[in-house]
C-alpha positions in Angstrom: 115.8 97.8 103.3 118.0 98.6 100.3 118.7 102.3 99.8 116.5 104.1 97.3 119.1 105.1 94.8 118.7 105.1 91.1 119.3 107.2 88.0 117.3 108.6 85.1 116.8 105.8 82.5 116.7 106.3 78.7 114.6 104.4 76.2 116.0 101.1 74.9 114.6 99.7 71.7 113.1 96.2 72.1 112.9 93.6 69.3 109.5 92.3 68.5 109.0 88.7 69.6 107.0 86.2 71.7 105.6 87.4 75.0 107.9 86.3 77.7 108.6 86.7 81.4 112.0 86.7 82.9 112.2 86.2 86.6 115.5 87.3 88.0 116.6 88.2 91.5 118.7 91.4 90.9 118.9 94.8 92.4 118.8 96.1 88.8 115.5 94.5 87.9 113.9 96.0 84.8 110.5 96.3 83.2 110.0 96.7 79.5 107.2 96.6 77.0 105.7 98.3 73.9 103.0 100.9 74.4 100.9 101.1 71.3 100.3 104.7 70.2 102.2 105.7 73.2 105.0 107.9 71.7 105.8 110.7 74.0 104.2 109.2 77.1 106.2 108.7 80.3 106.2 105.4 82.1 106.8 105.7 85.9 107.6 102.8 88.1 106.4 103.8 91.6 107.6 102.0 94.7 105.3 101.8 97.8 107.5 104.4 99.5 106.6 107.0 96.9 110.0 106.9 95.1 110.0 106.4 91.4 112.0 105.7 88.2 110.8 107.2 84.9 111.4 106.9 81.2 109.9 108.3 78.1 108.3 106.1 75.5 110.2 106.1 72.2 109.0 106.5 68.6 108.2 102.8 68.3 106.4 102.7 71.6 109.1 100.7 73.2 110.3 101.5 76.8 112.6 100.0 79.4 113.4 101.2 82.9 114.8 99.9 86.1 112.5 99.3 89.1 113.4 101.3 92.2 116.1 98.9 93.4 113.8 96.0 92.6 111.1 97.4 94.9 108.5 94.8 95.7 104.9 95.8 94.8 105.9 98.7 92.6 103.2 99.8 90.2 103.4 101.3 86.7 101.8 104.7 86.0 101.6 106.6 82.8 101.9 110.4 82.2 100.6 112.0 79.0 103.1 113.8 76.8 101.8 117.1 78.3 102.9 116.0 81.8 99.4 115.3 83.0 98.6 112.0 84.7 97.0 109.5 82.4 96.4 106.4 84.5 97.7 103.1 85.9 98.9 100.1 83.9 97.0 96.8 84.6 98.9 93.5 84.3 96.1 91.1 83.5 92.3 90.7 83.3 90.0 91.3 86.2 88.8 88.4 88.1 86.1 88.5 90.8 86.1 92.3 90.6 89.9 92.7 91.1 92.7 93.5 88.7 96.5 93.0 89.2 98.6 96.1 89.2 101.7 95.4 91.4 105.0 93.8 90.3 107.1 91.4 92.4 110.3 93.3 91.8 112.0 91.0 89.3 112.9 91.7 85.7 109.8 91.3 83.5 108.9 91.9 79.8 105.3 93.0 79.5 105.0 92.7 75.7 102.4 94.8 73.9 100.3 97.3 75.9 97.2 99.1 74.8 95.9 102.5 75.9 92.4 102.4 77.2 90.1 105.0 78.8 92.0 106.4 81.8 94.4 103.4 82.0 96.5 101.0 80.0 96.5 97.2 79.9 98.9 94.5 78.8 97.4 92.4 75.9 98.5 89.2 77.6 98.4 88.5 81.3 101.6 88.7 83.3 102.5 85.4 84.9 101.6 85.1 88.5 105.3 84.5 89.4 106.0 88.1 88.4 103.2 89.7 90.3 103.5 91.4 93.6 101.8 90.4 96.8 99.9 93.7 97.2 96.1 93.4 97.1 94.6 93.8 93.6 92.8 96.9 92.7 89.0 97.0 92.6 87.8 96.8 89.0 84.6 97.8 87.2 82.7 95.4 85.0 84.8 96.5 82.0 88.0 95.5 83.9 89.2 99.1 84.6 90.5 100.1 88.0 87.5 102.0 89.5 89.6 105.1 90.1 90.8 105.3 86.5 89.6 108.3 84.5 88.4 110.0 87.7 91.7 110.9 89.3 90.7 108.6 92.1 87.7 110.6 93.3 85.4 107.6 93.8 83.7 106.0 96.8 85.2 102.6 97.5 83.4 101.8 100.7 86.7 101.5 102.6 87.9 103.2 105.7 91.1 105.3 106.0 94.1 103.2 106.7 95.7 103.2 110.1 98.6 105.1 108.5 96.2 107.9 107.3 94.2 108.0 110.4 97.4 108.4 112.5 97.8 111.9 111.2 100.7 111.4 108.8 100.6 114.2 106.3 103.7 113.4 104.3 104.4 111.4 101.1 106.0 108.4 102.7 103.0 106.2 101.5 102.7 107.9 98.1 103.2 104.6 96.2 100.6 102.6 98.2 97.0 102.4 97.2 95.0 102.9 100.5 91.5 102.6 99.0 92.5 100.0 96.3 90.9 102.0 93.5 94.0 101.4 91.3 95.6 104.8 91.7 98.5 105.1 94.2 98.1 107.8 96.8 100.6 110.1 95.2 98.2 110.8 92.3 94.9 109.8 94.0 92.7 112.8 94.7 90.8 110.8 97.4 93.2 108.3 98.9 90.8 106.7 101.4 87.8 106.4 99.1 85.3 108.3 101.1 84.3 110.7 98.3 86.0 113.7 99.9 89.1 115.4 98.3 92.2 114.8 100.3 93.0 118.5 100.6 89.8 119.0 102.7 89.7 115.6 104.4 91.1 115.3 107.9 91.1 111.5 107.7 93.3 111.5 104.6 97.1 110.8 104.4 97.1 113.5 101.6 100.0 112.1 99.7 98.5 113.5 96.5 99.6 117.1 96.3 102.2 116.6 99.1 104.2 119.8 99.4 101.9 121.7 97.0 99.3 124.3 97.8 97.0 126.6 95.7 96.1 130.1 96.6 93.9 132.9 95.3 93.4 136.1 97.2 91.5 139.0 95.6 89.9 142.3 96.5 86.2 142.4 96.1 86.6 144.5 92.9 88.6 141.7 91.2 87.0 138.6 92.7 85.0 136.1 90.8 82.4 133.4 91.8 80.2 131.3 89.6 77.2 131.7 92.1 77.4 135.5 92.2 76.4 135.9 88.5 77.2 134.5 85.1 80.9 134.0 84.5 82.6 133.3 81.2 85.7 131.2 80.4 87.5 134.5 79.5 86.8 135.9 82.9 88.0 132.8 84.7 91.1 132.7 82.5 91.8 136.3 83.5 91.3 135.6 87.1 93.6 132.6 87.1 96.3 134.4 85.2 96.1 137.3 87.7 95.5 135.6 91.0 96.3 131.9 91.0 99.5 130.9 92.9 101.0 127.5 93.5 103.3 127.0 96.5 105.9 124.2 96.7 107.2 123.2 100.1 109.4 120.2 100.5 111.6 119.1 103.4 115.2 118.3 102.7 114.7 114.6 103.4 113.6 111.8 101.1 110.2 110.5 102.1 110.3 107.2 103.9 114.1 107.0 104.2 115.1 110.3 105.7 118.1 110.5 103.3 119.6 114.0 103.2 118.6 116.1 100.1 121.1 118.6 98.8 119.0 120.1 96.0 115.8 119.5 94.2 115.0 119.8 90.5 111.5 119.7 89.1 110.6 118.0 85.8 107.2 119.2 84.5 107.6 117.5 81.1 105.5 119.7 78.7 103.3 121.6 81.2 103.0 125.0 79.6 103.8 127.0 82.8 106.8 125.1 84.1 108.4 123.3 81.2 112.0 124.0 80.4 112.7 126.5 77.7 109.5 128.5 77.4 107.5 128.0 80.6 105.4 131.0 81.6 105.5 130.7 85.4 106.7 133.7 87.3 108.4 133.3 90.8 106.1 135.3 93.0 106.9 137.5 96.0 105.4 135.1 98.6 106.9 134.0 101.8 108.1 130.8 100.1 110.2 132.6 97.6 113.7 134.1 98.1 113.3 137.8 97.6 116.0 138.0 95.0 114.1 135.6 92.7 110.7 137.3 92.9 109.5 138.5 89.5 111.8 136.2 87.5 110.5 133.5 85.1 110.9 130.1 86.8 112.4 128.7 83.6 115.5 130.8 84.2 116.3 129.0 87.5 118.4 126.0 86.5 121.7 126.6 88.2 123.1 123.1 87.6 122.0 123.1 84.0 120.4 119.6 84.2 117.2 120.6 82.3 115.1 120.6 85.5 113.8 123.8 87.1 115.3 124.3 90.6 113.4 124.6 93.9 115.5 127.0 96.0 116.2 126.8 99.7 113.5 128.3 101.8 114.1 132.0 102.7 112.7 131.4 106.2 112.9 127.8 107.2 116.0 125.6 107.5 116.2 122.2 105.7 113.3 123.1 103.4 113.0 123.8 99.7 110.2 126.1 98.8 108.9 128.4 96.0 105.7 130.3 95.1 104.9 130.6 91.4 102.3 132.4 89.4 101.5 129.9 86.6 100.3 132.8 84.4 98.3 130.5 82.0 94.6 130.2 81.1 92.5 127.3 82.3 93.3 125.3 79.1 96.9 125.0 80.2 96.5 123.9 83.8 94.3 121.2 85.1 93.8 118.5 87.8 96.2 115.7 87.1 99.2 117.9 86.3 102.2 116.0 87.7 105.6 117.1 88.9 108.6 114.9 89.3 110.8 116.1 92.1 114.4 115.0 91.5 115.9 114.9 95.0 119.7 114.8 94.9 121.3 112.7 97.7 124.7 111.4 98.3 123.6 108.1 96.8 122.1 109.6 93.7 118.8 111.0 92.5 115.5 109.9 94.1 112.5 110.8 92.0 109.3 111.6 94.0 106.1 112.6 92.1 103.2 114.6 93.2 100.0 115.7 91.4 97.9 118.8 91.3 94.4 117.6 92.3 91.9 120.0 93.7 92.8 123.7 93.4 90.9 126.9 93.7 89.6 128.7 90.6 87.5 131.4 92.3 87.1 133.0 95.7 84.3 132.9 98.2 81.8 135.7 97.5 79.7 137.8 99.9 76.1 137.9 99.0 75.0 140.3 101.8 76.8 142.3 104.4 74.8 143.5 107.4 71.6 142.9 105.4 72.8 144.9 102.4 72.9 143.1 99.1 76.2 143.0 97.3 75.7 143.5 93.6 77.8 141.8 91.0 79.6 142.7 88.8 81.3 144.9 91.4 82.0 148.6 90.9 83.5 151.2 93.2 80.0 151.9 94.5 79.4 148.4 95.6 78.9 147.9 99.3 82.0 146.4 100.8 84.4 147.9 98.4 87.2 150.2 99.6 85.3 153.4 98.4 82.0 152.2 99.8 82.8 150.1 102.9 80.2 148.6 105.2 79.3 151.4 107.7 79.5 149.8 111.1 76.9 151.0 113.7 78.0 148.4 116.2 80.6 145.7 116.6 78.9 142.9 114.7 79.2 142.0 111.0 76.5 139.7 109.5 77.7 137.8 106.4 76.0 135.7 103.8 78.3 134.2 101.3 78.8 131.6 98.5 81.4 128.9 98.5 84.4 129.1 96.2 84.8 126.8 93.2 87.5 124.4 92.3 88.3 123.0 88.9 86.2 119.9 88.2 88.2 116.7 88.2 88.1 114.2 85.3 84.8 112.3 85.4 82.9 115.2 87.1 80.2 117.1 85.4 80.8 120.7 84.3 83.9 122.7 84.6 83.5 124.1 88.1 82.5 122.6 91.4 81.4 124.3 94.6 84.0 123.2 97.2 82.6 121.7 100.4 84.3 120.8 103.7 86.4 124.0 103.8 87.2 126.0 106.9 86.2 129.7 107.0 87.1 132.8 108.9 87.0 136.6 108.8 90.7 137.1 108.8 91.5 139.8 111.4 95.0 141.0 112.1 96.7 142.7 115.0 97.6 146.4 115.2 100.9 146.0 113.3 99.3 143.8 110.7 101.8 141.1 111.4 99.7 138.4 113.0 96.3 136.7 112.3 94.0 136.7 115.3 92.1 133.7 116.6 88.5 134.7 117.4 86.6 131.4 117.3 84.3 132.4 120.1 83.0 135.4 118.2 80.9 133.6 115.6 77.2 133.2 116.2 74.0 132.7 114.1 75.5 130.0 112.0 73.6 128.5 109.1 72.8 124.8 109.0 76.1 123.5 107.5 78.5 125.5 109.6 80.1 124.4 112.8 82.5 126.1 115.2 85.6 124.1 116.1 87.2 124.6 119.5 90.8 123.9 120.6 92.9 122.0 118.1 96.0 123.2 116.2 96.8 126.8 115.2 95.0 126.5 111.8 91.8 125.3 113.6 92.0 128.3 115.9 92.5 130.8 113.1 89.8 129.2 110.8 87.2 127.9 113.3 84.2 127.6 111.0 83.8 124.2 109.3 81.5 123.7 106.4 80.0 120.2 106.5 78.4 120.3 103.0 79.7 118.1 100.3 80.9 119.3 96.9 78.1 120.3 94.6 77.4 121.9 91.2 77.5 125.7 91.5 74.1 127.2 92.5 73.1 130.7 93.7 70.8 129.0 96.2 73.7 127.4 98.1 74.7 130.1 100.6 76.1 130.1 104.1 75.7 132.8 106.8 77.1 133.8 110.2 77.5 136.8 112.5 80.9 137.9 113.6 81.7 140.1 116.6 84.4 142.0 114.8 84.8 144.9 117.2 84.9 142.5 120.2 87.5 140.4 118.6 89.7 143.4 117.8 89.4 144.9 121.3 90.1 141.6 123.1 93.3 141.4 121.1 94.4 145.0 121.9 93.2 146.7 118.7 90.9 149.7 119.0 88.7 149.8 115.9 87.4 153.3 116.5 87.7 155.4 113.3 89.4 152.6 111.4 88.9 151.5 107.8 89.5 147.8 108.1 90.3 145.4 105.2 88.9 142.0 105.9 89.7 138.9 103.9 86.8 136.5 104.0 88.9 133.4 103.8 88.3 129.7 103.0 91.0 127.1 103.6 91.6 123.4 103.3 93.1 121.0 105.8 96.4 122.0 107.4 99.5 120.0 106.3 103.3 120.6 106.5 104.1 123.8 104.7 100.6 125.4 104.6 97.1 125.1 103.4 95.1 125.7 100.2 93.4 129.1 100.6 91.3 131.5 98.8 89.8 134.9 100.0 87.7 137.8 99.0 88.7 141.1 100.7 86.0 143.5 101.8 86.2 146.7 103.7 84.3 147.9 106.8 84.3 151.4 108.3 84.0 151.9 112.0 82.4 155.2 113.3 84.8 158.1 112.7 86.6 156.6 109.7 86.9 158.4 106.4 87.0 156.1 103.4 89.1 157.2 100.4 87.1 159.0 97.7 89.3 157.5 94.9 91.2 154.3 94.4 94.3 153.5 92.6 94.5 150.7 90.1 92.9 147.6 91.7 95.3 144.8 92.6 94.8 141.2 93.7 
């Protein structure tokens, strides 16, 4: 295999003329064309490995870029001027429900290209001699790849590939299209076509969102949930600006090749929170962020002055680049499909690897009842479960009824919010020094119909043993879950005496574990064991 080395390519003007195909065998194979009404778009040539070359479309719509070392079966993807994913480029009409999307790896001129709904298409078919051998994408009756305009969240009837089923959680297959819906795995929210988001699907390769995790953790007083009462866009905007965090976590090796990476720069194009110049994202004080950087604007971190924001070396893990950011933007400025181009610097040159924000949390889970007491929303300091009115424990058991958290709806889904199914849940208990989460899977009983207790498995399964089997759904106050948790028993078995303690308890929901972490969201409640004295006044509430 040829090494994956290439450079950033500029726009080259193309003369108008007859549609032609040039078949050349060269390591510097190029693809060119004219994207009508495409000024400001970015064209990305994505190799099966997940590596890419990119270029912006010029004023005339013309573009030209090198393929990743003439990679066979590379596909072409488009990003909007904002930096959000637009869709794939098809290379001819659909036949028998299939449409060509892969290139052979030789120089080719595509001619005129038209933007359509969620994808783009050449006006004339590309010759068969220039097409790749990869299977064609499944197409709708209109000729569109079936995943187009839906960020790939579509049932294809296929099974997870052997690669995905084998437990690989990296981005080595980011340029392949496991479910043949027309979207490569790097941008496909559901890469095996089973209708379940990759972030919560144990059968998925999860190349989309590789190295990227969302997080919202809020005290009861500041939490928000669409099922607990009417919520407004303004409230959701405030919640996201206050509480949403994105975590980047990337190993210092190029996916698929293992080439050593010396540094990583992130190109966000014009995404409001991470664009160069005026991006709003703040580097947060999370475990993924070097302490010296916490509180600074991310846009100030470009030590090599290349115009890309830096991912710093991890403060706690060797051979990893990591960062936690607070986007600090309202919902209008962040959405599923936001795409990040990681420029990985190697001895052989830059390797560009994209990843896409797909499902991410917008709200927290929300308790509806605690030990039979109804939790009233909106929350005040007098609400049961708050720090000043904690649940008064008369025994060891805590009975909980709660609502699922919401994620932002993907393109093609109805409404703006979706109840997130297939999450793992736990009452997050810590040891006496508050330095370690406790595994208490055997202490959950009285589960409602969609909940299951997992046994064994990896650390994440042990820490978050409850699995929700329900599918995603429109928000509804009727859709609750319930369980009883032997809180006191769990604490005692782990060497913690709860007597007289006021205990903060995150009710936490998480996605599937993958290298670097999990997507997580939590609502913190308080319980008071006999003998404790809750505070009579609170300071300013925090996340």
